[in-house]
N, C-alpha and C positions, 0 to 999 in steps of 0.2 A: 407423776407429780409435776414434772416440767410442763407437760402438755396441758394439764389441768390449770396450772397457774397462768400459762401463756394464753390459753383460750379465753379465760375470764378477763385477763388484761385487754385482750383484743376486743372482746364483746363490750366491755363497760368503760374502758379508759384509753382506747387507742389514740396515740399521739400525745397523751399526757405523760407526765414523768413516772407516776406510780399509780397502781390500782388501790382504791379504797373498797375492799371486798364486802364490807357490811352494808355500806350505803350504795354500792354498785355505781360508783362514779370515779373520775380521775382526780389526781392531785398534781398540782404544778409546783407550788412553793417558790421560794426565792433563792434557793441555794445555787441554782445554775444560771442566774442572771438573765432569765427569760428564755433560755434554751428549753426545748420540749423533747419528748420521746426518749427520756433516759432509759427506761426499761427496754426499749427497742435496741438502742445502740449498745447498751451494756450487755445484752443477751445474744448478740450476733454470733459470737464464737461458740457459746453454749449450744445454740440451736444447730450450728453446723457440726460440732463434735458429736452431738447426739443423733445426727442423721435425720433431724426434723426438717427436711429440705423444703417442704411447702411453706412452713412457717419462716424458715430462713429467707426464702425468696420474697415473702411478703415484707419481711423486715428490710431486706435490701432495697426493694422498690420504694418503701417509705423513706429510706435514707436518700435515695436518688431524687425523689419528687417533693418531699415535704420537710426534710431537715433544713431549717433556716438558721444559719449561723450569723445572721445580721441583727440579732436582738441586742437591745441595750440594757444595761443594768449592772449592778454589782454582783459578782459571782465568786464562789469559793474556787480559787485557783487549783487547790488540791482535788476537790471533788470533780470539777470539770475535766481535769487532766486524767484522773483514773477511770472515770465512767465514760466520757465521750472520746477523748484522744486515745485512751487505752482500748476502749471498745472498738474503735475504728482500726487501730493498728493491729489488734488481735485478729480481726476479720481479714485484714489485708494479708497478714502473715499466713493464715490458713488457706486463703482462696486465691491470692494473687490478683484480686479484683482492683483495678486502678481507681474505681470510684471511692473506695475506702481510703486509699492513700491520699488522694487529692482533697478529700474532706478533712482528713487529719492535718494536712499541711495548712489548709485554709484556717482551721480553728487554732492551730499552733501559732500562726501569725497574729491572731487576735488576742492571744494570751501574752504575747511578748511585752506589751506596755507595763505589765506587773513588775518587770525587771528594771524599769526606769527609775532606779533609786540611787542614792549616792554610793552605795556599796555594791550594787548589782544583786543584792539579796532581794527576792521578790516580796511584794506585799501579799498578804494572804487572800485579799479580796480585791482583785483588780476591777476597775470599771471597764466593761466591754462595750465598746460602741463603734459605730462605723467610722467616726473621724479619728479613731486611734489605730486604724489599719496601717501596717507598715509594709508597703510593697517590697518584694525582693528578699524578705526574711522568712523564716520558717522553722521547722523542727531542728535543722542543723544549728541555727542560732540559739534555739532553746537549749540544745545539748551543750553548746559552748558556754552558755550562761551557767549551767549546772556545774561544768568542769571548773569554771572560775570560782564558784562558791565553794567547791571542795578545797581549793587551794587556800581560800580565806579561812576555812574551818581548820585546816592543818596548822595554820600560823597562830591562831588565837589560843589563849590559855584555856584549858578545860579542867574544871574542878575534879580532881581525882581521876582524870582521863575520861570523864563522863560528858555527854552532850546534853545540856539543858534544853528544854522544849522551846524556849522563847529567845529569839535573836533579833536585835533591832536592825531593820533594813537601812536605817539612817547612820547609826554609829558603827554597826558591825560588832557590837558587844552583846553579851548575854543580858537579857532584861531581868530575869529572875532565875534562881537556881532550883528549878523544879525538873527532875529527871523522871521520865516514865517510859517503859517499854510498851505501854499501852497507848491510849489516845494521845495524840499530838506528837508522839515520838516514834511510834511503831514502824512506819513505812521507811523512815530514814535508814534504819539498820537493815531492813529487808531488801531495800534497793541496792545497798552496798554489795552484799554477797551476790545478788542476782545480776548486778552490773558486771561483776567479775566473771560469773559463769556464762553470761550471754556474750561476753567478749572472746569466747573460746579460751578463757583463762589468761588473757593478755593484759587486762586492766589491773596492773599491779597496785596502783594507787587505791582503788576501791578495795582490793584484797587487804592491803595493809591497814586501811582505816577500819574495815570490818573486824578483823581479828584483834586489833588494839582496843576497839570499843567493847568487844566481847570479853576481853580480859578485865576491863574496868567494870563491866556489868557483873561479872562473876565475883570480883573482889568487893563490890559495894552493894549490890542489889540482890543477888541470889541468896536466899535464906532457906533454912530447914525448920519446919514447924515441930513442936513437941511430938506430934503424931507421925513425924517422918515424911511429911510432904514438902517437896521442893517447890519454891515459888519465887516470883520476881516482885520484890517490894518496890515502892516508889521512894524517891529521895527528894526531900525539900530542905535545901540549905544545910545539908549535913545531918538531918534528922530523918530516920526511916519511917515511912507510913506503910504499915503491913497490910497493904491492899493490893490485889491483882485484878485488873480489869479483863473482861472477856476479850477485848481487843488484843491484850498482851498474850493471849493463848496461841496466837500465830507463831510465837517464838519457838515452840517445840519443833514445828516443821522447819523453820528458818535455821535453827542450830543443826538440825538433822542434815539438811541439804548442804550445809557448809562443813560438815564434819570431815569429809574425805580430803579436803584441801587445807586443813590445818597442819600444824607441825605433827610429824609422824607419831611422836609420843603422846599427843593429845587427841588423836582422832577417835579412839574408843571412848575417851572421857567425854568428848563432845556428843557422841551418839548416845551415851548413857544419860547425859544431862538433858538432851532432847527428849528421851523417853520419860525421864522423871517429870519434866515440865508437862508433857502431854498427859501423863498419868494424873497429875494434880488437876488439870483442867477437866479431865474425865470425872474426877471426884466431885468437882463443882456441879456437874450434871447429876450424878447418882445421888447426891445428898439433897437434892430438891425433890419435891413431891411429884413434879411433872417429868423429871429426868431431863430437863432442859436447864441450861446454866443461866445464872443471873448476870446482869451487866457488870457487876463487880462483886468480889468476894474477899473476905478478910481473914486474917490470922492473928487475932488479938482478943483479949478478954474471954479466952476459952473457946473462941470460934475458930474453926478450920475449914477453909474452902466453902464458906457459906456467907450469904449477904446478911449483914446485921442491921442495915439501914433500909427503911422502906423505899427510899429513892433509888436503891440499887437492885431491886428484886425483879425488874422487868427483863424480857427477852424480845428482841426485835428482829428475829430471823437471821442473826449474825452467822458468818461462816467460819470464824477463826479456829474453833475447836475441831470441827469436821475437817477443815483444811489440814490441820496437823495430823489427824488420823490418816488422811490420804497420803501425805508425804511419808509418814512413818511406816505405813503398810508398804509403800513402794520401796523404801530403803531396807526394811528388815524382813518383810513377808511374814511377820508375826501375825497369826490370825486374830489375835485379840483386837487389833485395830479395826478390822472389818466388823467384828462383833460390836465394838463400841460405835462404829458408824451406823450399823443397823439399828442399835438402840436409839440413836438420835433420830433416825428416819422414822421409826415407829412413834417416837414422842412428838415429832412434828405433825405426823398424820393425826394423832389422837388429840392434840391440844391446839394446833395452829391452823389446821385445815377447817375452813368454814364452807358454807354452801357455794360461795362464788369466789374462791381463791384461798390464799393463805394470809394469816394476820399474826403480828406479834401479840404477846400477852403481857399483861401488866404485873403479874406476880407468879413466879415459877414455883412458889411454895404452897399454892392452893389448887385443888382440883376443880374449883369453880372458876372457869375461865372468864377473864375480863379482857376482851380483845381490843387492840389499839386501832384497828381499822386501817392498817397500812401494810401493803405487800411491797416491801422494799425492792428496788431494782437489783441490789446485790444478792437478794435471795435467789433470783434466777441466774445471775451471772457468776456467782461464787459459791453460795451454799449448795445449791443443787448440782452444780458442775463438780465440786469437790466430792460430794456424796456419790454421784454417779461413777466418777472415775476411780473411786476407791474399790468399786465392785466389778466394773465392766468396761473393757477397753479393747477395741479391735482396730486393725489397720484401716478398715473402711470408715471408721469414725472421723479420721482426720485426713484421709487420702495420703498418709505418710506413715512414718514409723510411729508406733503407739506411744512413745515417750514424749511426743511433740504436742503438748497441751500446756495450759498454764493458768495462772491467776493474774488479774489485771492484764497488762500487755506482755507479761513475762512468760516465755515458753522455754523450758529447760530441757536440754538434751543430754543430761548427765545421769538420769535415773535409770534403773534397770530396765532392760528392753523385753524381758520375759513376759509373755502374755499371761494375764491373770484369769484364773478360772472364776466365772461369774457365780455368785450365790443364787440360790433359788429365789425367784421373784425380782431379780435385778432389772429385767426389762420393764417391770411395772414402775420401778423407780425412775428409770431413765427415759422411757419412751411412751408410756401410756398414761392415761389420766388416773 
């Protein structure tokens, strides 16, 4: 799958941000402020982990000779950070190649102007231009900015202990009380627990913030449907919206990896909650005709784990459900998570694979596919990496211990180190077209 997706990107969209597989051309868009090659940078670690060394070396050469960080334009700070800075740092972590570190530092410097606000809280879309370059600053300054923001978040009042999605970079106050574990809010919680784990469990501030937030989430957002499914609702000014987004399905894996460091009496509870959330997200897949999950699914008006609105029925090759399968398999070794992962792989092959790559689909509830003509960069960097590492992992894949791999730039060394027996056909998933 990976090689098929990569080869078609290389053939028809090399240097562009994503492949449009139906029209056999590249897509640039305006999300990255003029930066190019998102699929290349985002996929560096996946190629390396999978042992696709020819492809990895091609990608490395492109980064060295063609990655231009001097573009102008408004960019999404979050997306540039996770796909470009994260991609470069992941590659540096795995390979030790100075090229990736220096590029990440250069790009980090260019993102710093986003933090030039009265509170230090960054704007979501900084203007990235040559005249905003700040010599002498870099990722350390970026980290210090983040630590400063944490302290501000600890001081301000949080409704019921929850963190709303919108915070004013001018006043430092909440703009509106919309809380979601999905879009706009998801990564905040994920990065708290992963910051703690990455610090060799010394970042006590991140740990405290994470478990306090999780307690508030359980008290206010975690719900049980009449049919017995556990889900994360959204919160709008004190009123629950019984909707769960595909993006929120990462939380099964997140709660799982944090279970062992909670209070001793809560550890099994957290692992059980992680399993329940992951089960619900699996149900969102199995209750669709294609066995792929919708962008959002609801638990009201008699609906359970299904999309009731036409605007929520699409699937854009997202990784969150498969990522939770991967984490839960690593944590529990329950074979059902591999079974569920394989179901998703088969559905991707059946409904999203087209002649020249992979494409999202507009309606998961019909067998007559309507493709969106976009092979997202995160499909290569996250969805396929999570699927592959659910089934097959060897020391040779990373040149290190088998537990050293990750999502975005996060590489966790706390998961079980026992080698996993590969399922039949796994090398087709990971290494062949």
